[in-house]
N, C-alpha and C positions, 0 to 999 in steps of 0.2 A: 401227470395235471402238475403242474406248481403255482400254490400257491401267492401271494404278497405275502412277505417278512412280518406284518403287521400279522395279517389274519394269523399266520402260522405260529405269532409270538401269541397271541388273542388263545387260539389252542390249548397252546401248551399251558399258560396264566388258570385256564377254567379247567385244566385238567388238573393241575399243582396241586387247586382249591379245592377240587373237591376229593380228592385225595385225605388233606388237611383234615375238613370238617368229616369225614368218617373218622379218623382218628382223633379228635379231639370229642365225636359227636357230640356237637354243640354246631347253630349258626351262627354269624356275627350278625344281631340284627340292627345293633348302630351302623356295620359298613352297608347293610340294606338301605336304609334309611337315608345314608350320603346320598347312594346311587341314586336311589328314588327323585333326590329335591336336586342332584346336581344339573342343571341346567334346564329344569323344569318345563316344560311347555304353561301355559297361562291353563286354569284351572280346565277339567273338561267337561263342568256342567256349563261352562257359556260359549257360544256360537265363537267358532275364529277367526279372527278377523282377516288374519291370511294362511299363507303355506303353512307348518312348521314341520322344520326342517330334519330328516333323519339323524339321531345320536348312534353313532355304530359304540362310542365307546362306551356310553349310558348303558345301550340296548347290554352289551357283552355282559358290564357289570351285574346286571339284572337279573339275566338267563345265569349267569354262571351261579350267585345263591339260591333261583328255581332246582337249577340241576341239585345242588348241595340241599335244600330243600328235604328234596324229593329221595335223597339218598337216607336223611335223616329216618322219614316217614318210616322209607321200608328197611332200615337196620335194627337190628336186635336192643331193643328199649325202646325202639321208636312206638309207631300209633300203631295200636292191638288191629285196629281194623283195615289199617292199609295194608300189615302181614300178614293178611289172612288171602285179600284179593286177590283173584288169578285173571288170566285173560278170559275166558269165560264168565266169569262174575262182573268183572265192568263193560266189559263190551255195548253194553246196554245202552249205558251212560253217554258212551262217543255218539252214538247216532242223535240220544236226547241233544247231547251239547250244540253237535251240528246244525240239528235243528232249531233250536234256542238264536244262533248264529245266524241264520237264516232270516227268521224273525226280525233281529234286529235291526240287519241290514234292509226290506221290507219296508219296517218303520222309519227306518231314517233315524232310529235312538242309537247317537254316535256314544253317548257315554256308557247307556247300555251295553254298546258291541263292543268298546275296551275288554269290558269286563269279561263277556262271553266269550270275546275269543280266546283271552286268560285260562278261563274252564276247557276251551279246547285244547289248549295250547298243556296245559294238566294233563290230558288224555294220551297224549305223545310223552310227556317225560314219563309217564304210570308207566306205557307199555315198554319204554326203553329199558328202564330201571328193575321191575321183571325179570327182560328177557335178560341184562347184563346178570341179573340176579343167579340166574338157570344157565349164565356161559353161552348165549348165544351174540349178543353185541350189546351195542352201547349207544348213545343218545350223539355219539362223536361219530360213529358209523350212521347214524340216521342223518345227520349234517351232513357228512360229508358226501352221501348218496346224491342230498340234495342238492351240493354245488355242484358238482359234477355233474348233475341232470342240467340244471340252467346254463351250466355254461356250454355243454353240449347241444344242447338246440337251442342256442342262441351265437352261430356263428359268424351274425352280420353286427353283433354287436363285440363279441370276443376275438372274434378272428378266427378263420378255418383251422389253422393249426390248432390252437387252444379246442377247438371243437372237438377235432378229431383226440387229442389228446385224452380230452376227457370221456372218448368214447363211441364218437360219432362216426357210424359205418354206411352211412346214407351221401348218395354226391348230391349235395342242393346249392343251387346260387345265392351265395350271400348277399350280394349286392340287389337286395331287398328296393332298394332306393324310397324308404318312408311308405311303401308298402303294407298297412296289415295283411292283407290279404294275401302276400306272397309272404307274410312270416307265418299264416296260418300253415299254408303249404307246405314249407320247408318242418314245419317243425312237425305235421302227420305226415312225412317220410321219415323224418328222424324217426318218430314212435315207434314207425312200421318195423321201420328194421330192428328197432332195440327188443320190438314183441316174438318177433320174425329170430331174430337169434336166441331169445328165452326157451320158446314152445318148439322148436326142432331140434331133434327131430321126435320129441315128445309126442307131440299132437300136430298132425298138420290142419286142423281144422281154423277158417277164419275167423269163428265166433270167440274163441278163447282170447280173443283181445277184447272181448268185450269182457271189462270188470263182472265178479257175482259182487265185489263190496260196493253196491251201491244200493241206493231204494228201485222195488220191483218196478214203478213205474219206468223209471228212467235207466234201467233193462232190458226192459222189453225194448221201449222207443230203438234203443242202439239197435240188440239183437233184430229187430226188424231192418233197420235203416243198412245194417251187414251183409244180411240177406239178401237186400234188394241189389248190391251192387252185382252179386252175381246173376239177376235174373228171377229171381225167387220172390213173385211180388204179385201185388195185385195192381192190372193198369192204371187203375183212375179209384178215387174215393168212394163212388158211385156202386163200383163192386162190391165193395166191403158192407155196405147194408142190405144186401140176403144172409153174407155171411155174419152180422149180426144177428140176425133173426133168425137161422138154423143154429146159432150156439145158443140163442136165446130158450129155441122151443127143446133143446139137451137136456139145461139145463131145468129147466120144468118139469121134464119127465124123471130124472134121478132124484130130484124134491122131492116131485109126490113118491116116488120110490120112497124113499127116505121115511117120509110120515107112518108106511104100514110096518118098519122093521128097521131095528137097532141094529143089522151087521155095519162091521165096520166098514167095513169093503163097499158100502153105498153110499156110506157118509164121505167113506174117502176120493166116490165117483164125482158128489155135489163140488167136491172143493176144487175137483180138477175140472169140471165144466163150466165153475165159475172161474177157474184162473184163466180158462178160455175163452171168453169174452169179454172179460179184460185185457184181455193179449191184443182179440181182434176191436177195441174200443180205443186201444193205443195206437195202434197200427193206422185204424182211422185217423187220430188226431197227427201222427206225422204228417200223413196223404193231405190233410189240410193247413199245414205248417200250423200246427195248434200242441205245445211243450204240458202232456196227459198232466205232469207233475202240477205244472203250474194254474190249469185249469181245474184241477181238484183241490188246489190252493183258494183261487176264487171261490169255488162253491162252498166250501167249508166258511169263510170268511160270510158269503150272502147268507149262510144258513146259521149264523153266529149270528148275525143283524138283524134277521127277521125272526127268531125264534125270541132275542131280547126284546123284542117290541111286542110281541105277544104276549109276554110276561108282563109290560106294561099295561098295554091297553086292556087287559084281563081284571074283571075286579074278582076273580076267587081265582085262587089254585090252578093253574093248570091240569094237574091231576083230576078234578074235579068237575071236569068239563066235559061235555060227551064230544065224541068223534064228529061230529056235524057245528058244533060251537067250535071246535079247535083247528076245524077247515076255511070255517068261517073266519076265524082271528089270522090264520095263514095265509087267505085270501087278499086281508086287510092291511097285516104288514107290508108284502111283495109290493100290494097296491100303494103305499104311502114312501115304504121305501126306492119304489120308482123314479114316485115323482119327483122325490130329494133330488134322486142323482138328473133326471132331466133339467133340474133346475139348475145345480150345479157344474152341468154341459152348458147351459145358454152362457 
């Protein structure tokens, strides 16, 4: 696939600057300030009055600086902490940053969202630089994969020829006529062709298209949905209620056994039974059209609010109260917050 001369030049300039930065061992902060300030939109702390147009040149210059900074941090004489990190040591931060982005979106905290997206981008730069240090790939390969994927999965925008050149092997109708549903259908067919090419003949399981690299609740929902397409599913959401009772009873039995033994195998059995129960609950949510992850996030937020209400209402620290007193505070907090929610709904 051939990109525009402007994009090719941009990638060449970025590569040249990256090499120069490594040779000189420094990053030109004055150039960064210029790139940041040039054509800068209004302050992010105020609500925009109109849409802000993207500035590819400014973004390219700042991204170029970010790549150079990351390379400098990992280079000899750079930051000792950054140089010590491995894929295993920083992966936990990736999940944390992704959830902080999610939180900022939920709160519509756009100034904070811009910062959190930057932190998430840092993770990408960090992984790419470590991979380059080990001789696997560079950030340019990451971007190339992304560009090709976007063109490959959007034949209705870039044309069928460009989509094919980018690796599309699915036969889809690029005349979507403004239909988001048709776009999604094409996207899924193109993606399915990619997955089939990637996993065959190593494996033929359709569940291999569900990535392990996602929160467990989301993975469980996707696994259940994929299995359902082959007919392996509960016919109705009510059919899951006895299964919930069954899994709860099995968990209760294993938990009771664990109280009488320190055998690691029994502890592992408790974990397995709890997993079975959670998987069943996630699939119940799928049948009810409820996203388990969003349901749990909502529950977490309600618990936070109710617990804070308990702390405000109590004249003594909560740890000094009796169970009955704590329960009374909880019930009252639920009542008060429920009344407020009803008032807002009206």
